[in-house]
C-alpha positions as CSV (number, residue, x, y, z in Angstrom):
1,M,13.4,30.4,-10.2
2,S,12.6,29.4,-6.3
3,L,13.3,25.9,-4.8
4,R,9.6,24.9,-5.0
5,I,9.4,26.1,-8.2
6,L,12.3,24.1,-9.6
7,I,11.4,20.8,-7.7
8,G,7.9,20.9,-8.6
9,S,9.1,21.1,-12.6
10,C,11.3,18.8,-11.7
11,L,8.6,16.5,-10.5
12,A,6.7,17.1,-13.8
13,A,9.7,16.6,-16.3
14,G,10.3,13.2,-14.7
15,V,6.7,11.4,-14.6
16,L,4.7,13.6,-17.0
17,T,4.4,12.0,-19.9
18,A,3.1,8.9,-17.9
19,C,0.6,11.1,-16.0
20,N,-1.2,12.6,-19.5
21,R,-4.3,10.7,-19.0
22,Q,-7.5,10.7,-16.5
23,A,-6.8,8.0,-14.9
24,P,-4.5,7.8,-12.0
25,A,-0.9,7.5,-13.2
26,D,0.6,4.9,-10.9
27,D,-1.2,2.2,-12.8
28,H,-0.3,-1.3,-11.4
29,M,-0.7,-3.0,-14.6
30,A,1.0,-0.7,-16.6
31,H,4.3,-1.2,-14.3
32,M,3.9,-5.0,-15.2
33,A,5.3,-7.1,-17.9
34,P,2.8,-10.1,-18.6
35,G,3.2,-13.0,-16.5
36,D,5.0,-11.1,-13.9
37,V,3.5,-11.1,-10.3
38,S,0.1,-9.6,-11.2
39,Q,-0.3,-13.1,-12.3
40,P,-0.5,-16.0,-10.2
41,A,2.6,-17.8,-8.9
42,V,3.6,-20.8,-10.8
43,T,4.8,-22.9,-7.4
44,P,5.1,-21.5,-3.8
45,S,8.2,-19.9,-2.1
46,T,10.8,-21.4,-0.1
47,S,11.0,-18.8,2.1
48,Q,7.5,-19.1,3.8
49,G,8.9,-20.3,6.9
50,D,9.3,-16.9,8.0
51,M,6.2,-15.9,10.0
52,S,7.7,-12.7,10.8
53,L,6.9,-11.5,6.8
54,P,4.3,-11.0,5.0
55,P,2.8,-14.1,3.0
56,S,3.8,-14.2,-0.9
57,A,0.9,-14.2,-3.2
58,A,1.2,-17.8,-3.6
59,H,0.7,-18.2,0.4
60,S,-1.7,-16.1,1.3
61,A,-4.8,-18.3,1.3
62,A,-3.1,-20.9,3.6
63,R,-1.3,-18.3,6.0
64,L,-4.7,-16.9,6.2
65,A,-6.5,-20.3,6.6
66,N,-3.9,-21.0,9.8
67,S,-3.9,-17.7,11.3
68,P,-4.2,-17.5,15.4
69,R,-5.8,-14.3,15.0
70,H,-9.4,-13.4,14.6
71,G,-10.6,-12.0,11.6
72,E,-13.7,-11.1,10.2
73,W,-15.7,-9.1,7.8
74,A,-17.6,-5.5,8.7
75,K,-19.8,-3.2,6.8
76,V,-18.4,0.2,7.3
77,A,-20.4,3.7,7.1
78,W,-18.7,5.7,4.6
79,E,-19.5,8.6,6.9
80,P,-21.5,9.0,10.2
81,G,-24.8,8.5,9.7
82,S,-24.6,7.9,6.2
83,K,-26.5,4.9,4.6
84,D,-23.4,4.2,2.3
85,S,-21.3,1.7,3.2
86,L,-18.0,-0.5,2.4
87,M,-17.2,-3.6,3.1
88,A,-13.6,-4.4,5.1
89,W,-11.6,-7.1,6.6
90,I,-10.6,-6.7,10.4
91,V,-8.1,-8.6,12.2
92,Y,-7.4,-7.9,15.9
93,P,-4.1,-8.9,17.6
94,S,-3.4,-11.3,20.7
95,T,-1.7,-8.3,22.9
96,N,-2.2,-8.2,26.7
97,N,-2.2,-4.4,25.5
98,A,-5.3,-3.1,26.9
99,K,-5.7,-0.7,24.0
100,S,-4.2,-1.6,20.4
101,P,-3.6,1.2,17.2
102,V,-4.9,0.9,14.2
103,V,-3.6,0.3,10.8
104,V,-5.2,0.6,7.9
105,I,-3.9,-1.2,4.3
106,V,-5.0,-0.3,1.1
107,H,-5.2,-2.5,-1.6
108,E,-3.5,-2.3,-5.1
109,I,-5.8,-2.1,-8.4
110,Y,-6.5,-5.5,-8.0
111,G,-9.1,-4.3,-5.1
112,L,-9.0,-6.5,-1.6
113,S,-7.9,-9.4,-2.8
114,T,-6.4,-12.4,-0.3
115,W,-3.1,-11.5,-0.6
116,I,-4.4,-8.0,0.8
117,R,-6.2,-9.5,3.7
118,G,-2.8,-11.9,4.4
119,V,-0.9,-8.5,5.0
120,A,-3.6,-7.0,7.5
121,D,-3.0,-10.5,9.6
122,Q,0.2,-9.9,9.7
123,A,0.2,-5.9,10.7
124,A,-2.2,-7.7,13.2
125,S,0.2,-10.2,14.4
126,E,2.5,-6.8,15.3
127,G,0.0,-5.8,17.8
128,F,-2.2,-3.3,15.5
129,I,-6.1,-3.3,14.9
130,A,-5.9,-3.6,10.9
131,I,-8.5,-3.0,8.9
132,A,-8.5,-3.5,5.0
133,P,-11.4,-1.7,3.2
134,D,-12.7,-2.4,-0.5
135,L,-12.3,0.9,-1.6
136,T,-14.6,-0.1,-5.0
137,S,-17.8,-0.6,-2.8
138,R,-19.6,2.3,-3.7
139,L,-18.7,1.3,-7.9
140,R,-19.8,-2.1,-7.2
141,G,-23.5,-0.7,-5.3
142,G,-22.8,-1.7,-1.9
143,P,-20.5,-3.6,0.2
144,S,-19.7,-7.3,-1.0
145,M,-17.4,-10.0,0.1
146,D,-16.6,-11.3,-3.6
147,S,-13.8,-11.0,-5.6
148,L,-13.7,-9.7,-8.4
149,T,-11.4,-10.3,-11.9
150,T,-8.4,-7.8,-12.2
151,D,-9.8,-6.5,-15.5
152,S,-13.1,-5.5,-13.0
153,A,-11.3,-4.5,-10.5
154,G,-8.5,-2.2,-12.5
155,K,-12.0,-0.4,-14.2
156,L,-13.5,0.3,-10.9
157,T,-10.2,1.6,-9.2
158,R,-8.9,3.7,-11.7
159,M,-12.9,5.8,-11.6
160,L,-11.8,6.5,-7.8
161,S,-10.7,10.2,-7.2
162,S,-8.4,11.4,-4.3
163,T,-11.4,12.5,-2.5
164,E,-13.4,9.0,-2.8
165,R,-10.0,7.3,-1.7
166,N,-9.8,9.4,1.5
167,R,-13.2,9.3,2.4
168,G,-12.3,5.5,2.3
169,I,-9.8,5.6,4.2
170,A,-11.2,7.8,6.6
171,A,-14.2,5.3,7.3
172,A,-12.3,2.7,7.6
173,A,-9.5,4.3,10.3
174,R,-13.1,5.9,12.1
175,F,-14.6,2.5,12.4
176,A,-11.5,0.6,13.6
177,M,-10.8,3.6,16.3
178,A,-14.5,3.3,17.4
179,Q,-13.7,-0.6,18.8
180,P,-13.4,-1.1,22.4
181,A,-9.9,-2.5,22.1
182,A,-8.8,0.4,19.9
183,A,-6.5,3.4,20.4
184,P,-7.3,6.6,19.0
185,R,-4.2,6.7,16.6
186,Y,-3.7,5.0,12.9
187,G,-1.6,4.7,10.2
188,V,-1.7,3.9,6.4
189,I,0.2,1.2,4.8
190,G,-0.7,1.0,0.9
191,F,0.4,-1.0,-2.2
192,C,0.6,0.1,-5.8
193,W,-2.5,1.9,-6.5
194,G,-2.6,1.9,-2.8
195,G,0.9,3.7,-2.2
196,Q,-0.2,6.3,-4.3
197,T,-3.7,6.5,-2.3
198,T,-1.1,6.7,1.1
199,W,0.3,9.6,-0.2
200,M,-2.8,11.3,-0.7
201,H,-4.1,11.1,2.4
202,A,-0.8,11.8,3.8
203,I,-1.1,15.4,1.9
204,S,-4.6,15.6,2.7
205,Q,-3.2,15.0,6.4
206,G,-6.1,12.2,7.1
207,I,-8.3,12.8,10.3
208,P,-8.0,13.1,13.6
209,G,-5.6,10.4,15.4
210,Y,-3.9,10.0,12.1
211,S,0.0,9.7,12.6
212,G,2.6,8.5,9.0
213,G,1.9,6.3,6.3
214,V,4.1,3.7,4.4
215,A,4.0,3.6,0.5
216,F,5.0,0.4,-1.4
217,Y,5.9,1.2,-5.0
218,G,3.2,4.4,-4.9
219,L,3.9,7.7,-6.1
220,P,2.1,10.9,-4.9
221,Y,-0.2,11.7,-7.9
222,M,-3.6,13.1,-7.5
223,N,-6.3,12.7,-9.7
224,G,-3.5,11.5,-12.6
225,A,-1.4,14.5,-12.1
226,V,1.7,15.4,-10.4
227,P,1.5,17.7,-7.0
228,N,4.3,20.5,-7.0
229,A,6.2,20.8,-4.2
230,D,3.5,22.8,-2.5
231,S,1.2,19.9,-2.4
232,L,4.0,17.7,-1.0
233,A,4.3,20.5,1.7
234,K,1.0,19.8,3.0
235,V,2.4,16.7,5.0
236,N,2.7,16.6,8.4
237,K,2.9,13.0,9.3
238,P,6.0,10.9,8.8
239,I,6.2,9.0,6.0
240,M,7.8,6.3,4.4
241,M,8.3,5.0,0.7
242,F,10.1,1.9,-0.8
243,N,10.3,0.8,-4.5
244,G,11.9,-1.9,-6.5
245,A,14.5,-0.7,-8.9
246,K,13.6,-2.5,-12.0
247,D,10.2,-0.6,-11.8
248,T,12.1,2.1,-13.2
249,R,8.6,4.3,-13.8
250,T,8.4,4.8,-10.1
251,G,11.8,5.0,-9.1
252,A,12.9,7.7,-11.6
253,P,11.0,10.2,-10.0
254,M,11.9,9.6,-6.4
255,P,15.1,11.8,-6.1
256,A,13.2,14.6,-6.7
257,V,10.3,13.5,-4.4
258,D,13.2,12.8,-1.6
259,S,14.3,16.7,-2.4
260,A,11.4,18.1,-1.9
261,M,10.4,16.6,1.6
262,K,13.9,17.5,2.5
263,A,14.0,21.3,1.5
264,D,10.6,21.0,3.8
265,K,12.2,19.0,6.6
266,K,9.7,16.4,6.5
267,W,10.3,13.2,8.5
268,Y,10.7,11.0,5.2
269,Y,12.8,8.1,4.1
270,S,12.6,6.2,1.1
271,M,14.5,3.0,-0.5
272,N,14.6,1.9,-4.1
273,Y,16.2,-1.8,-4.0
274,P,18.1,-3.2,-6.5
275,G,17.0,-5.9,-8.5
276,A,13.6,-6.1,-6.9
277,I,10.3,-5.6,-9.0
278,H,7.3,-3.2,-8.4
279,G,5.2,-5.9,-6.3
280,F,8.5,-7.4,-4.8
281,L,6.2,-7.7,-1.2
282,R,3.8,-9.8,-2.8
283,A,5.6,-11.8,-5.6
284,Q,8.9,-12.2,-3.0
285,D,10.6,-15.6,-3.9
286,D,7.6,-17.3,-5.8
287,P,8.9,-18.8,-8.8
288,R,7.9,-17.6,-12.2
289,P,8.5,-19.1,-15.6
290,T,11.3,-17.1,-18.1
291,R,10.4,-15.2,-20.5
292,N,11.4,-13.1,-23.6
293,G,14.3,-15.1,-23.6
294,E,15.6,-14.5,-19.8
295,T,17.9,-17.3,-18.5
296,E,17.2,-19.2,-14.9
297,D,19.9,-17.3,-13.4
298,V,18.2,-13.9,-14.1
299,V,14.6,-14.5,-12.6
300,K,16.2,-16.4,-9.4
301,A,18.2,-13.4,-9.0
302,E,15.3,-11.4,-9.1
303,E,13.4,-13.4,-6.6
304,Q,15.9,-13.2,-4.4
305,A,16.1,-9.7,-4.7
306,N,12.9,-9.5,-4.2
307,L,13.2,-11.5,-0.9
308,A,15.5,-9.4,0.6
309,A,13.9,-6.2,-0.3
310,T,11.2,-7.9,1.6
311,K,13.4,-8.6,4.7
312,D,14.4,-5.0,4.9
313,A,11.2,-3.1,4.2
314,W,8.5,-5.1,6.2
315,P,10.7,-4.8,9.4
316,R,11.0,-1.0,9.0
317,T,7.8,-0.6,8.3
318,V,6.7,-2.7,11.3
319,K,9.3,-0.2,13.4
320,F,8.1,2.9,12.3
321,L,4.3,2.1,12.6
322,K,5.0,0.9,16.7
323,E,7.2,4.1,16.7
324,N,4.5,6.2,15.3
325,L,1.8,5.0,16.6
326,G,3.2,4.0,20.1
327,I,3.6,0.3,20.9
328,K,6.7,-0.3,22.7
């Protein structure tokens, strides 16, 4: 048996039961227990004095309201000359650089949320032009700034094929790179469903200017099926993946993905953080109530693990993007 077949079989064995359906397998809601970070935090975290990190879910609205950077809504053509369009949130950095590279921020299964806009603002604070597209726009009948309920957003995101997701990322990247202050290079950061989408974009090799991606708690599924090693072999730019080890569904196949990427000598880095959950960057140490007989100590340990994972993963993300997009 060849190495590629063996690795492909390993990937399939690890997650095939979770993929036997039409919808994308990396479904954020399926990872989460009721009341976890998919629900509003009870009270804000205590860590948000650290402005080098993105806001947690509970702090995102306040951080956006007080940001010194310019952010605005933009109507973006799906393709050059197309009448179809999507809505995106774009944030410009305060920098002395003549040209700034672009980072596309891909939302979770919840759609384009205030939290994702907060992440975009944080990316802009590092010197990038950050753009967060609403990839549900076409299915919604056109661009809109209205927020969707969790259920409505989830139904729409499950309907998007890998082709549509890649078209949306390409549209956002093309629009942002066309701005007068932009350099012709872009990277992608995605979360959960968006992490999966980041892998899809890497496998498709993006559009001219694509320079690398960072997938947070998202595996390289393609339209509900596990890609074999030949699909992963198409990745031609550096990529990183981060996960919280309490999310065993995403964590279990990670060694096989690691093996496939290393077998092809790809630039790839991954980390599965002990004690952290799926969605750790969104949750951080926002307190939540106990559930299912948990003690407060267990919950507190989880919150601290989420924050520790955030403090490691985000600086690594920034360093990676700066190196690959040319910011010194």
